[in-house]
N, C-alpha and C positions, 0 to 999 in steps of 0.2 A: 488540511496541512496546509501549512503557509507559505505561499510561493513568493520568490523574488527574480526578476527578470536580471538577466547580467549578461557583458560579454567582455572577451576576452581577443590576446590576437594570436595568431599561430607562427609555425618559425618563419613563413614566408611575411608578415607582418599585416594579415587579413583579418579583420575582425570575425569572427567567432561567437555566434549567438547563443546563450544559455537559459533554462531554468534552475533555480536553485528550490527545492521543496524542502521544508522542515517540519519537525514534528508540532501538533496543533499547539502541545505545552511550552514549545519552545527549549523546551530539552533535551537538546542533542548530544547526544554519547559518541558517536562516530558519522564519519561522511563515505558518503558512495559515489562512484562515477561510474555512470551507464555509459553504454558504445552501442548504438543501435545498428542496425540490419544495415546489407549493401542497398546504396539508394534509400531506403527510409530517412524519416528527421523524430526529432525529440517529441514531436507531436502526436507519434503513433500510439493508438488507444491502448495498448498493452503494457507501453512503457509507462503509461499513465497510473494506469491501474497499481503494475511493480512498483512503480516509485510510491503509491501510497500504501500499500503492505509495508515498504519499508520505515518509512515517516512513523508509521503506527508504533513499532518497536523501536523508536526514538533515535532512528538512521535518516541524516539527512542526505539530499540526493540531489545532483546535478545532473540534468541531462542537457545535451546539446548537440546540434545540428555538425556535420562533418562540413569542411571547406566543399561550397559550392555547393551545398544541400541547405533546404529549409532558407530560414534568415539567413543562414551565414553567406559571408564575401567567399570569392572565389570562384575557378571555374573550374564544374567538376571535371571536364575532359583532362583536364592537366594534372590530376592527382591519381593519385594508388595505393595500394595498401601499404606501404613504409611510411606515406605521408597521414596516412589514418592514427597510427601508431602513434607519429609525431603529434597530431592535435591532440591525442589522449594525454599526454606526457605533458605537453601546453595547457591542457585543462587545468591537471595534477598542480601544476605548478600556480595555477590561478589559484586555486582552492586551498592549498600553504600558506598562498602570501595575505587572503582576503578571508577565508574563512580555518578550517583544519586540513590537513594533506588528508588525500584520503587513504582509508583502510581496508576497504572492498573496491574491489573492481566486480561489476555485472554488463555482459557482452551479450548479444542475441546476433542469430547467424554467424557474420562474417565479421562484424564486430566484437564476438566472442574471442573469434582467432587475435582479434588485435589488442582485446584486454590482456590474453594470454602472454603475448609479446613484451607490451606496456610494463603489467606489471615485474617482470626481471628489470626493468630500467627505475622502480620507483619503490624505494625502500620501505615506506610508508603504507604500504599495501599488504595486509597480513592476509587477505583471503581473495579468491577469486571462483565466481559462479558463473557458467555460460549456458544459454539456453538453444538448443537448436543449433549447434555451432558445428562448420566440415571440422575436418581433422587434416585439412590441410586449406590454405586459402585460395590457391587454385581450382579447388573445386568450383569459382563462380564461374570458371568459365565454360561450363556445363550448359549455364544460362546464354550463353554469348555463342552456341557451337554452331548454329546457322550462319553467324555474321563472321567466325572466324576467320575463315578465309579473308574474307576483304580486309580485315584489321590486319593481318601480315600484310597482307599485298598493298595494300593506300596507305597503310601507317593508322588508320583510324575508320568509323564506322558511326554512322546514329544508329541504336539500337531498341528494341520497345522491351522495358520491363516494367512489368506490372502497369500496364496500361500507358505509360511517360517514354518518349522519349531522351536517351541520353547519348552524349557523344563520348566512345570509349578509344583510347589512343593505345597504339601495341604497346608502349614504353607500361601501359597497367598491366598488360597480360604478361611481360616480361619479368615485372618486378613479382608478380606471383610467383612463378615459376620457378625465382632464384631464392623465394625465402624457406630457408632452412628449417621446417617447421617441427618435425619428428624428434629433432635438436633438442630445439626451442621447448617441446614439451614436456621432456624430461627433466630438463634445467628447472621446471616450475619452482620445484621444492617448497610451494606453501600448496596451506589446503585447499583443497580444489571440487568444485560440486559442479556436476553433469548434471545438464535436465534435459530433457529432449522425448520427442512421442514418436511412438513405434512404427507411426502410420503417416509421419513427417514426408511429404512428396518431393518437397523442396530439396534437404539434405537427408540423407537417409539415416536411418537405425546405425547402420555399420561405421557410420563417423563418429558416435557415441562411443562404441566398444571400442575404437581405433585410440582414442581418445583417452579413455580409460585405461587400457591397456599399455598404455606410453608414460601415464601420469606416475606420480610418486607418489606413496603416501603421505597425508592422510588425503582420500579422494574419497566420494561419495558419489552415487547414480541416481535421481529421481526420474521415473518413468511419468510422464504427461500424458499418457493414456491415449485419449482419440481427438488429442487437440492438434492445430493444424500448424503451418510454420510459423504464421504472424500472432499466433493463440488469438484468432477474431473474436470466440466466445469468451466470454468477461472471468465465466467462473476458472478458466485454466491460468490466465494471466494472474487474477486474483490469488490462486494457488500457489503459483511458482512464486509469486511475491511473499508468500507466507512461509513457503518451506524456506527459502534463503534467507528470511529474516531471522528465522529459530537457529538453522544452520550456523549461520556465519556469527550468531552470539556469543557462541562455542568458542570462538576461535578469537575475536574481537576485545579488545583492552576495552573493559567497560567501568568507569570509577562508580563505586557504592554510592547507591542513589540515596540522600540523605533524608528517612523515612519521616513520614507525617506522624505529630508523636500528639498528643492532649491529654487529658486529665476527664475529659468530657466523653459522652457518647460518641461525638460524630468530630471532626475536624475537614474542610477545605482550604485547597490552596490555589489561589490562579497566578499564572506566570507573568513576567512584564510588558506584554502582549495577547490582545485578545480574549477569547470568553472561557477557554478551555479550563476546566477546572477538576484538580485530581481530590477525592474524597475517601476518607478512609473512615467508615464505619464498623466500630468496633475491631475484628481481624481480618477486614473485607477490603479490597481498594477496587475502586473504579472512575472512570471520569463522568463527569457533567457537562456540557456545552451548551449552545444557542444552535439553530437552524440556522443554514446558509442563509436564507431569505431576511435572517437578522441580522447577518453578520459575525456568526460563530462559523465554526467548522463542523459541526454534526457527529461530534466524535464520542459522543454518551447521549443520555437524554436528558432533554430539557429541565429545569427546575420544577416548574407543574407537572413532565413526565413522573419526574419522581415524586412529586406529592399524589398523584394516581396512581405511581405503583406502590406506596404505601399503603393507601385504603385497599387496593385490589388485592395487596397480599394477604393483607389483616382479614378481610373478608374470605375468602379462600381459606386462609388457615381457619379461623372461628367456625366455618363452615364443617369444614372438616371432621374438627375435633368434636362438633356436635353431632353429626353424622354417625360417629365412630362411637360415641358412647352410646345414643341411639341404637346402632348393631344394623342401621339402614345400608340398602346397597347404594351406594351412590359410588360408581366409578370414575368419575371424572367432573371435574370442577369447574369451570373457567368464569372470571369476571373481566368484563367489556367495560372501560370506562373512557369517558368524555369529558374535560374542562371546559369553559366558556364563560364568558362576563356575558351577563345577560341585563337588560332594564328590568329595575324591580316593579313595575307597572306590569312587565311581563310574567311573574311569579304571583299565583294567587294565594299561595302559603307564606308569603315572605313579611316581617312587618315592617321592614325599609319602606317608606311611602316613596322618595324619591332615589336616583341618581342608580349605579350598576351594583350587580352583586354576581358573587360566584357562585355558577351551577355545576354540578360534578353530575353528568348522568351516569349511571350505575346499571349493567345489564347482565344477571347472573344467569350461567348457563349452567345446568345439570342435567347429567348421565348418569341412569341408575334406576333401579326397580323402585318408583317412587309412586305413590296415591298422591291424587290433588291435593288432599288433606297434607301431607306431608311437604309436598313441594310448599305449599303456602306458611307452613312453620319455619321453611328454611330461608324464608323472605324475611320473615319478623327476624329470626336470628341473625340474619347478617347485618341489619340494624345495629346491633347488638355487640358487634365485635369495638374495641378499644380505640381503636383509629378513628372510628367513625364517632366514635359519642365523644372523643375529642375534638373532633372537627366542628360539632355539634356545642360545645359548652364554651365558655369565656375562656382563650388562651389568652395569655400576659407574655410579652416576650421582653426582656430584659438585657436590654446590650450597655456595655461598658470597652473600653479601651483594658489591652492586656497593657499592663505596667511592666 
């Protein structure tokens, strides 16, 4: 995905820092706004994984640091839950002015509760998804139970949350208690997806049940199985992102994409920036790209990977046809390929005396009840696959501009 660092001001005039993540092919059809968990930041690994999953489906994502957190200005001690909601609304205003108004809100933990409230003030939002969200914002006071008396008595306390010290003021707790959250959830009236792990030790699964009971249809619940609250395992955050992206597309306005058309066998299209390329081969579409080390986004195989894949697929199909025709018991065929440039003098069977040549190493793995003679015959047949013969023959590529 393509990334861009941006900043905007909150309602107090303080600068909040955000990252915009775009689909690699630059074809964005919707924008999502992500609200992270209490005392977390936009750089949480799980948030990055979820953002990547969304961008792969054409949804751009803004993830930002709330006031006083991460790279954003302000004093966290002076913030409260209502301020987090206002930060989301300011972020949405920035998106509307500079990109497109957010149509999807995603919130993690307390950020999920903030997303529910913000969604009701943002007409552009068409769907809301929460991950491990509490059924009431004051759930966070459970994390502060040992310090609550000190906060009430002194008006503030320095507490340890996730190994980091934070100053929490009484006004923060008062603001949480004052939120009429049940009423807000009932009034959401937008498609609502609840993702929660049954064994979440920070926000129990009963919170998801209460949210689901309160919410109006259409509503959905997805279990995150054995995930922890922060989705520390990559597989859980990627899964959550995939589910949100597929679910949201049912409710978002997605313009019909202009299909790739050609009278030829294959057509490829690259966008206004980057190397991510749409490929349509017959009735099949996919992406090609360059690896990140070469400036690409690694959203698809590279051109040489595709070349290898063409030869490998042709080899495997040819061998399967031959084995079936002979009635040989071949249960599995794998073709391993590696392409590289080598110096001509390193190749004993090459006619080119100087410069570099292309070499493809092809290793064929056969499983089945075959004699050594049959295995050698299969190796001979591999060299007769049509793509192999094409690569060994003189190939003429005629290029011209379309009129």
